C-alpha positions as CSV (number, residue, x, y, z in Angstrom):
1,M,-29.3,36.2,-5.1
2,K,-26.1,34.8,-6.5
3,A,-24.1,36.3,-3.6
4,A,-26.5,34.7,-1.1
5,R,-26.2,31.3,-2.7
6,A,-22.5,31.6,-2.7
7,R,-22.5,32.5,1.0
8,D,-24.8,29.6,1.8
9,A,-22.7,27.2,-0.2
10,L,-19.5,28.3,1.5
11,A,-21.2,27.9,4.9
12,G,-22.2,24.3,4.0
13,A,-18.7,23.5,2.7
14,V,-17.1,24.9,5.8
15,A,-19.5,23.0,8.1
16,A,-18.8,19.7,6.3
17,G,-15.1,20.3,6.5
18,L,-15.3,20.9,10.2
19,G,-17.3,17.7,10.6
20,L,-14.6,15.8,8.9
21,G,-11.9,17.4,11.0
22,V,-13.7,16.8,14.3
23,S,-14.3,13.1,13.3
24,E,-10.6,12.6,12.8
25,L,-9.7,14.4,16.1
26,V,-12.2,12.2,18.1
27,A,-10.8,9.1,16.4
28,G,-7.4,10.1,17.5
29,L,-8.5,10.8,21.1
30,V,-10.6,7.7,21.5
31,T,-8.4,4.6,21.0
32,S,-11.3,2.3,20.0
33,A,-12.8,4.8,17.6
34,P,-12.0,4.4,13.8
35,S,-11.2,7.1,11.3
36,L,-14.4,7.5,9.3
37,V,-12.5,8.9,6.3
38,E,-10.3,5.8,6.2
39,G,-13.4,3.6,6.6
40,L,-15.1,5.2,3.7
41,G,-11.9,4.9,1.7
42,D,-11.5,1.2,2.5
43,R,-15.1,0.5,1.4
44,M,-14.4,2.3,-1.9
45,I,-11.2,0.3,-2.5
46,D,-13.1,-2.9,-1.8
47,N,-16.0,-2.1,-4.2
48,V,-14.8,0.0,-7.1
49,P,-14.3,-1.9,-10.4
50,A,-10.8,-3.2,-11.1
51,A,-10.4,-0.9,-14.0
52,V,-10.8,2.1,-11.7
53,K,-8.1,0.8,-9.4
54,D,-5.8,0.1,-12.3
55,W,-6.3,3.7,-13.5
56,A,-5.6,5.1,-10.0
57,I,-2.4,3.1,-9.7
58,S,-1.3,4.2,-13.2
59,V,-2.0,7.8,-12.5
60,F,-1.1,8.3,-8.9
61,G,1.3,5.3,-8.3
62,T,2.0,4.7,-4.6
63,A,0.2,8.0,-3.8
64,D,-3.1,6.5,-4.9
65,K,-4.3,6.2,-1.3
66,V,-3.5,9.8,-0.5
67,A,-5.3,10.8,-3.6
68,L,-8.3,8.8,-2.5
69,L,-8.4,10.5,1.0
70,V,-8.1,13.9,-0.6
71,G,-10.9,13.0,-3.0
72,I,-13.2,11.9,-0.2
73,A,-12.6,15.2,1.6
74,V,-13.2,17.2,-1.6
75,V,-16.5,15.3,-2.3
76,T,-17.6,15.8,1.3
77,V,-17.0,19.5,1.1
78,L,-18.8,19.8,-2.3
79,V,-21.8,17.9,-0.9
80,G,-21.7,20.2,2.1
81,A,-21.8,23.2,-0.2
82,A,-24.9,21.8,-2.0
83,V,-26.6,21.2,1.3
84,G,-25.8,24.7,2.5
85,V,-27.7,26.2,-0.3
86,V,-30.8,24.1,0.4
87,A,-30.5,24.4,4.2
88,R,-31.3,28.2,4.3
89,R,-34.9,27.4,3.7
90,R,-35.1,23.8,4.8
91,F,-32.6,23.1,7.6
92,I,-34.2,19.7,8.0
93,V,-32.5,18.7,4.7
94,A,-29.1,19.5,6.3
95,V,-30.1,17.5,9.4
96,G,-31.0,14.5,7.2
97,V,-27.8,14.6,5.1
98,F,-25.5,15.0,8.2
99,V,-27.3,12.3,10.1
100,G,-27.1,10.0,7.0
101,F,-23.3,10.6,7.0
102,G,-23.3,9.8,10.7
103,L,-24.8,6.4,10.0
104,I,-23.1,5.4,6.7
105,A,-19.6,6.3,7.8
106,P,-19.6,4.1,10.9
107,W,-21.0,1.2,8.8
108,A,-18.2,1.7,6.2
109,A,-15.6,1.7,9.0
110,T,-17.0,-1.5,10.6
111,T,-14.5,-4.4,10.3
112,A,-13.6,-7.6,12.1
113,T,-11.7,-5.5,14.7
114,V,-13.8,-2.3,14.7
115,S,-17.5,-2.2,15.8
116,F,-20.3,-0.1,14.4
117,A,-20.9,1.3,17.9
118,S,-17.3,2.6,18.1
119,G,-17.7,4.3,14.8
120,L,-20.7,6.2,16.1
121,I,-18.5,8.1,18.5
122,P,-16.6,10.2,15.9
123,A,-19.7,10.2,13.7
124,A,-21.9,11.8,16.4
125,A,-19.2,14.4,17.1
126,A,-19.0,15.2,13.4
127,V,-22.8,15.5,12.9
128,I,-23.2,17.8,16.0
129,A,-20.2,20.0,15.1
130,G,-21.3,20.3,11.4
131,L,-24.9,21.2,12.1
132,A,-24.0,23.6,14.9
133,T,-21.5,25.3,12.6
134,L,-23.9,25.5,9.7
135,R,-26.6,27.1,12.0
136,M,-24.0,29.5,13.5
137,L,-22.9,30.7,10.0
138,Q,-26.5,31.1,9.0
139,D,-27.2,33.2,12.1
140,V,-24.2,35.4,11.3
141,T,-25.7,36.1,7.9
142,S,-29.2,36.5,9.0
143,Q,-28.9,40.2,8.2
144,P,-29.2,40.4,4.3
145,W,-26.1,41.5,2.6
146,G,-28.2,43.8,0.5
147,A,-29.1,46.0,3.5
148,A,-27.7,49.4,4.2
149,P,-24.0,49.6,3.2
150,G,-22.6,49.8,6.7
151,V,-24.8,46.9,8.0
152,A,-24.0,44.7,4.9
153,D,-20.3,45.3,5.2
154,G,-20.4,44.3,8.9
155,T,-22.3,41.2,8.2
156,R,-19.9,40.2,5.4
157,R,-16.9,40.8,7.7
158,R,-18.4,38.7,10.5
159,F,-19.1,35.9,8.1
160,I,-15.6,35.9,6.6
161,V,-14.0,36.0,10.1
162,A,-16.3,33.2,11.3
163,S,-15.7,31.0,8.2
164,T,-12.0,31.5,8.3
165,A,-11.9,30.6,12.0
166,V,-13.9,27.4,11.4
167,V,-11.6,26.4,8.5
168,G,-8.6,26.9,10.8
169,V,-10.2,24.7,13.5
170,A,-11.1,22.1,10.9
171,A,-7.6,21.9,9.6
172,L,-6.1,21.8,13.1
173,S,-8.5,19.1,14.2
174,A,-7.8,17.0,11.1
175,G,-4.1,17.4,11.4
176,L,-3.9,16.7,15.1
177,G,-6.4,13.8,14.7
178,R,-4.3,12.2,12.0
179,V,-1.1,12.4,14.2
180,L,-2.9,10.9,17.2
181,I,-4.5,8.1,15.1
182,E,-1.1,7.0,13.7
183,R,0.5,7.4,17.1
184,A,-2.2,5.3,18.8
185,K,-1.8,2.5,16.3
186,R,1.9,2.3,17.1
187,V,1.5,2.6,20.9
188,V,-1.2,0.0,21.1
189,A,0.7,-2.4,18.8
190,G,3.6,-2.8,21.1
191,R,6.3,-3.0,18.4
192,E,8.8,-1.1,20.4
193,D,8.9,-3.8,23.0
194,V,9.6,-6.6,20.6
195,V,13.0,-8.3,20.7
196,L,13.6,-10.6,17.8
197,P,15.2,-14.0,18.4
198,T,18.5,-15.0,16.8
199,A,18.0,-17.0,13.7
200,A,18.9,-20.7,13.9
201,E,20.1,-20.2,10.3
202,P,21.5,-16.7,10.1
203,L,22.8,-15.3,6.9
204,P,26.3,-13.9,6.5
205,A,26.8,-10.2,6.0
206,V,26.4,-9.0,2.4
207,A,29.7,-9.5,0.6
208,A,31.3,-6.7,-1.2
209,E,31.0,-8.7,-4.4
210,A,27.2,-8.6,-4.1
211,D,27.1,-4.8,-4.6
212,L,28.5,-3.2,-7.8
213,A,28.7,0.2,-6.1
214,V,27.3,2.2,-9.1
215,D,25.8,5.6,-8.4
216,G,22.0,5.5,-9.1
217,L,21.9,1.7,-8.9
218,S,19.3,0.1,-6.5
219,P,20.9,-1.3,-3.4
220,V,21.1,-5.1,-3.2
221,I,19.2,-4.9,0.1
222,V,16.5,-2.1,0.0
223,P,16.2,-0.2,3.3
224,N,12.8,-0.6,5.0
225,E,12.0,3.1,4.6
226,D,12.5,2.8,0.8
227,F,10.8,-0.5,0.3
228,Y,7.7,-0.2,-1.9
229,R,4.3,-0.5,-0.3
230,I,1.3,-1.7,-2.3
231,D,-1.8,-3.2,-0.5
232,A,-5.5,-2.9,-0.3
233,A,-5.5,-1.2,3.1
234,L,-6.0,2.6,3.1
235,S,-4.1,2.8,6.3
236,V,-2.2,0.5,8.6
237,P,-4.7,-1.7,10.5
238,R,-4.8,-1.4,14.3
239,V,-3.1,-4.5,15.7
240,N,-2.8,-5.0,19.5
241,L,0.1,-7.4,20.0
242,E,-1.3,-8.6,23.3
243,E,-4.5,-9.7,21.5
244,W,-3.0,-10.8,18.2
245,T,-3.1,-14.5,17.3
246,L,-2.5,-16.6,14.3
247,S,-5.0,-19.4,13.6
248,L,-4.5,-22.5,11.4
249,T,-7.9,-23.6,10.1
250,G,-9.7,-25.4,7.4
251,L,-8.6,-28.7,5.9
252,V,-6.2,-29.7,8.7
253,E,-6.3,-32.5,11.2
254,R,-5.1,-30.4,14.1
255,P,-6.3,-26.8,13.9
256,Y,-4.6,-24.5,16.4
257,T,-4.0,-20.9,17.4
258,I,-0.7,-19.4,18.5
259,D,0.1,-15.9,19.9
260,F,3.2,-13.8,19.1
261,A,5.3,-15.2,21.9
262,D,4.6,-18.7,20.6
263,L,5.6,-17.7,17.1
264,L,8.8,-16.1,18.3
265,G,9.6,-19.3,20.2
266,M,9.7,-21.3,17.0
267,E,13.0,-21.9,15.1
268,M,13.7,-18.9,12.9
269,V,15.6,-18.6,9.6
270,E,16.9,-15.7,7.6
271,R,16.3,-15.5,3.9
272,D,17.0,-12.9,1.1
273,I,13.9,-12.8,-1.0
274,T,12.8,-10.3,-3.7
275,L,9.1,-9.3,-3.6
276,S,7.3,-7.8,-6.6
277,C,3.8,-6.4,-7.1
278,V,1.8,-7.7,-10.1
279,S,0.9,-4.1,-10.9
280,N,4.6,-3.3,-11.5
281,P,5.0,-2.1,-15.2
282,V,8.1,-3.0,-17.1
283,G,10.9,-0.9,-15.6
284,G,8.7,0.0,-12.6
285,D,9.8,0.4,-9.0
286,L,7.1,-1.8,-7.3
287,V,9.8,-4.4,-6.5
288,G,12.4,-4.8,-3.8
289,N,14.8,-7.2,-2.1
290,A,15.0,-7.6,1.7
291,R,16.4,-9.9,4.3
292,W,13.5,-11.6,6.1
293,L,13.5,-13.3,9.5
294,G,10.7,-15.8,10.0
295,V,9.4,-19.3,10.6
296,P,9.3,-21.6,7.5
297,L,5.7,-22.0,6.5
298,V,6.1,-25.7,6.2
299,E,6.7,-25.9,10.0
300,I,3.5,-24.1,10.7
301,L,1.5,-26.3,8.3
302,D,3.0,-29.6,9.5
303,R,2.1,-28.8,13.1
304,A,-1.5,-28.6,11.9
305,A,-1.2,-31.7,9.7
306,V,-2.6,-30.6,6.3
307,A,-5.4,-32.9,5.0
308,P,-4.7,-34.7,1.7
309,E,-7.6,-33.0,0.0
310,A,-6.2,-29.5,0.8
311,E,-5.1,-27.7,-2.4
312,Q,-5.0,-24.0,-1.5
313,I,-3.4,-22.0,1.2
314,V,-5.4,-18.9,2.1
315,G,-3.8,-16.1,4.0
316,R,-6.2,-13.8,5.8
317,S,-5.2,-10.3,7.2
318,V,-6.7,-8.7,10.3
319,D,-8.6,-6.3,8.0
320,G,-10.1,-9.2,6.0
321,F,-7.8,-9.1,2.9
322,T,-7.1,-12.5,1.5
323,V,-4.5,-14.2,-0.7
324,G,-4.5,-17.7,-2.1
325,F,-1.8,-20.0,-3.5
326,P,-1.2,-23.7,-4.1
327,V,-0.3,-25.9,-1.2
328,E,2.6,-27.2,-3.3
329,A,4.3,-23.8,-3.0
330,A,4.9,-24.5,0.7
331,Y,6.4,-27.9,-0.1
332,D,8.3,-27.6,-3.4
333,G,11.5,-26.4,-1.9
334,R,11.0,-22.7,-2.4
335,E,11.4,-20.3,0.5
336,A,8.1,-19.6,2.1
337,L,8.1,-17.9,5.5
338,I,5.8,-16.4,8.1
339,A,8.1,-13.4,8.6
340,V,8.4,-11.3,11.8
341,G,11.5,-9.4,10.9
342,M,12.7,-7.3,7.9
343,N,16.3,-6.2,7.5
344,G,17.3,-6.7,11.1
345,E,14.3,-5.2,12.8
346,P,10.7,-6.2,13.6
347,L,8.4,-5.8,10.6
348,P,7.6,-2.1,10.0
349,F,3.9,-1.4,10.5
350,E,3.5,-0.6,6.8
351,H,5.0,-4.0,5.9
352,G,2.8,-6.2,8.0
353,F,3.7,-6.1,11.7
354,P,3.5,-8.3,13.6
355,A,3.6,-11.1,11.0
356,R,3.2,-11.6,7.3
357,L,3.6,-14.2,4.6
358,V,6.7,-14.1,2.3
359,V,6.6,-16.6,-0.6
360,A,9.4,-16.6,-3.1
361,G,8.4,-16.6,-6.8
362,L,4.8,-15.5,-6.4
363,Y,3.4,-12.0,-6.9
364,G,2.4,-10.4,-3.7
365,Y,-1.4,-10.3,-4.4
366,V,-1.6,-14.1,-4.3
367,S,0.9,-14.7,-1.4
368,A,2.2,-11.8,0.6
369,T,-0.5,-11.3,3.3
370,K,0.5,-8.5,5.6
371,W,-0.9,-8.2,9.2
372,L,-1.5,-12.0,9.0
373,S,-4.2,-13.4,11.4
374,E,-5.2,-16.7,9.8
375,I,-4.0,-19.4,7.5
376,E,-6.8,-21.5,6.1
377,L,-6.4,-24.7,4.0
378,T,-9.1,-25.2,1.4
379,T,-9.6,-26.6,-2.1
380,W,-8.5,-24.8,-5.2
381,E,-12.1,-24.2,-6.3
382,G,-13.4,-23.7,-2.8
383,F,-12.2,-20.1,-2.4
384,D,-11.2,-17.1,-4.6
385,A,-9.0,-14.6,-2.8
386,Y,-9.5,-10.8,-2.8
387,W,-8.1,-9.9,-6.2
388,V,-9.4,-13.0,-8.2
389,P,-13.1,-11.8,-8.5
390,R,-11.7,-8.4,-9.5
391,G,-10.2,-9.8,-12.7
392,W,-6.7,-10.9,-11.8
393,A,-5.3,-14.3,-12.4
394,K,-5.6,-17.0,-9.6
395,E,-2.1,-18.3,-10.3
396,A,0.7,-15.7,-10.5
397,P,4.3,-16.8,-10.7
398,V,6.8,-13.9,-10.9
399,K,8.1,-13.4,-14.4
400,T,11.7,-13.0,-15.3
401,Q,12.4,-9.2,-15.3
402,S,15.2,-6.8,-15.7
403,R,15.4,-3.0,-15.3
404,I,17.7,-0.2,-16.2
405,D,18.3,2.1,-13.2
406,T,21.0,4.4,-14.6
407,P,21.2,6.5,-16.7
408,T,17.6,7.6,-16.2
409,D,15.2,7.9,-19.1
410,G,15.8,11.1,-21.1
411,S,19.0,11.9,-19.3
412,R,22.0,13.7,-20.9
413,V,25.5,12.3,-20.5
414,T,28.8,13.3,-21.9
415,A,30.4,11.2,-24.6
416,G,33.0,8.7,-23.4
417,A,32.9,6.3,-20.5
418,V,29.3,5.7,-19.3
419,T,28.1,3.0,-17.0
420,V,24.7,1.5,-17.7
421,A,23.4,-0.5,-14.7
422,G,20.3,-2.0,-13.2
423,V,18.8,-5.0,-11.5
424,A,17.3,-8.3,-12.6
425,W,15.1,-10.9,-10.8
426,A,13.5,-14.3,-11.2
427,P,12.8,-15.6,-7.7
428,T,13.2,-19.4,-7.3
429,R,15.1,-19.6,-10.6
430,G,17.8,-17.0,-10.2
431,I,19.5,-14.9,-13.0
432,A,22.0,-16.6,-15.3
433,K,22.9,-13.5,-17.4
434,V,21.8,-10.0,-18.4
435,E,22.3,-8.6,-21.9
436,V,22.3,-5.0,-22.9
437,Q,21.8,-3.5,-26.3
438,L,23.4,-0.1,-26.7
439,G,21.5,1.5,-29.6
440,V,18.6,0.1,-31.7
441,D,20.9,-1.7,-34.1
442,G,23.7,-2.4,-31.6
443,E,24.9,-5.9,-30.6
444,W,23.8,-7.4,-27.4
445,R,26.6,-7.3,-24.8
446,E,26.6,-9.5,-21.7
447,A,26.6,-7.5,-18.5
448,E,28.7,-8.0,-15.4
449,L,26.6,-9.5,-12.6
450,S,26.9,-9.0,-8.8
451,E,27.4,-12.1,-6.7
452,P,23.9,-13.4,-6.0
453,L,22.6,-13.5,-2.4
454,S,20.4,-16.4,-3.4
455,E,18.3,-17.6,-6.3
456,N,15.4,-15.7,-4.7
457,A,17.1,-12.3,-4.6
458,W,17.7,-9.9,-7.4
459,V,21.1,-9.2,-8.7
460,Q,22.7,-6.0,-9.9
461,W,24.3,-5.7,-13.4
462,R,26.5,-3.2,-15.2
463,V,27.9,-2.6,-18.6
464,D,30.7,0.0,-19.2
465,W,30.1,1.8,-22.5
466,E,32.2,4.2,-24.6
467,A,29.2,6.2,-25.6
468,P,29.4,8.2,-28.9
469,P,27.5,11.4,-29.3
470,G,23.8,11.2,-30.3
471,R,20.5,9.9,-29.1
472,H,20.6,6.2,-28.1
473,I,18.1,3.6,-27.0
474,V,19.4,1.3,-24.4
475,T,17.6,-2.0,-23.8
476,C,18.1,-4.8,-21.3
477,R,17.0,-8.4,-21.1
478,A,17.6,-11.3,-18.7
479,T,18.0,-15.0,-18.9
480,D,16.9,-16.9,-15.8
481,G,18.6,-19.9,-14.1
482,A,16.4,-22.3,-16.0
483,G,17.7,-20.9,-19.3
484,E,14.6,-19.1,-20.2
485,L,15.1,-15.7,-21.9
486,Q,12.9,-12.9,-20.7
487,T,10.2,-12.3,-23.4
488,D,10.1,-9.2,-25.5
489,E,6.3,-9.4,-25.9
490,I,4.8,-6.3,-24.4
491,T,1.8,-7.0,-22.1
492,P,0.2,-4.9,-19.4
493,P,0.3,-5.9,-15.7
494,A,-3.2,-7.3,-15.7
495,P,-4.1,-10.1,-15.3
496,D,-0.8,-11.8,-14.2
497,G,2.1,-9.4,-14.6
498,A,3.7,-7.2,-17.2
499,T,6.2,-8.4,-19.8
500,G,8.6,-6.8,-22.2
501,W,12.1,-5.5,-22.4
502,H,13.0,-2.3,-20.5
503,R,14.3,0.5,-22.7
504,R,15.6,4.0,-22.0
505,A,16.4,6.9,-24.3
506,I,19.7,8.6,-23.5
507,Q,21.2,11.8,-25.1
508,V,24.9,11.7,-25.4
509,D,26.5,15.1,-25.8
510,A,29.9,15.6,-27.5
């Protein structure tokens, strides 16, 4: 009896796995069809409690989305296993569960750019493939394993061979589908055909003095492939450049819509701006500096003529994600751009192609809309952006922060000359100085700073230390351009950014 249940559970799990794999393959082959796994994941991201999201980020970091996808696949297979046990006597139960998935998954995948009908295409393929596989595996095992030894062994072998083959097809389908889905997104987008205009206000090349050239130190300009990615999208949204538009709506006197060619035709500027995620813990790596090319946000707003009663700028992504920040942030002299370029190339897909908001001095969750499709002007109380109802603060200026990059925490170095180095940032205020304490009771030493690219960009710092043998705690703190010392009060990222001084333990060997 136990062997029979195990067999039926395995049959159900294999069938569910094949259904997932087939749904991904069909989504990759049919351009308009969405990934059902991504759709389910996006719904979960939008609806799970904030505490669960915080836990996921703290445990998995930037791999949280991969962990979610794996979790969805595992849960699906486990449900399939349970269904397989019941389906031996009541196959109609399996039909009900698979069809239920075939309806729920397309609903979850439905967005402003993806219809329920298009989601039914991979769902139908998944349901048919899953049920057919389950029935096939049941037929293979219709001869009881407890029969004569020769017959039972043959039945067992056929089941194992059939199950292994299905698992292989499922894995191949899922892998090929994933490749095709990502390729389709990029081909449809048209990024390869984009030629960025020359900036009316180009920046000079990064001077040698802006880089302290210390091994292990973060570069002053972070390459696109190394720039952190944190957003609410499980995968990069599908954006067809030929269909993409940016709309100015809400409390404006002249609402309008422009396409990508119109946007590129406007006067562009280059700016060095550091972006930071509010989820970044003290000493974390969810921060980076890049050279952005874009249109000043004030130019876009002035063209629409912002109404006097407007208090909040809402940025809306093609996938429905929203941010919100005060109108004053566009007019108080800080750098605020609708960016189309990043470090000399069109925005990478993961960082918002074709256009995104970049606002100096505000955490990304209230300002940095990727895959931007709409800017709406509204009142401050008239709208709460995506993260506000989920427990995060509505106003989120970036706090003054500093970080030790090298030596790494827990590392061992040889006594003598040791360079301690890191980065510090306070966008819109700049960094006046960084101090380093070498040892718990040591004096604070002022660090050498790199030449700043701008008040909105981070700076590198270094201290050369004659390190004596022993275990040492190294601490850093920054003072911003307004004269405010970084606070040593330890607070978590929620609800408006972590605070505290970054410390690292270093073992110095004789």
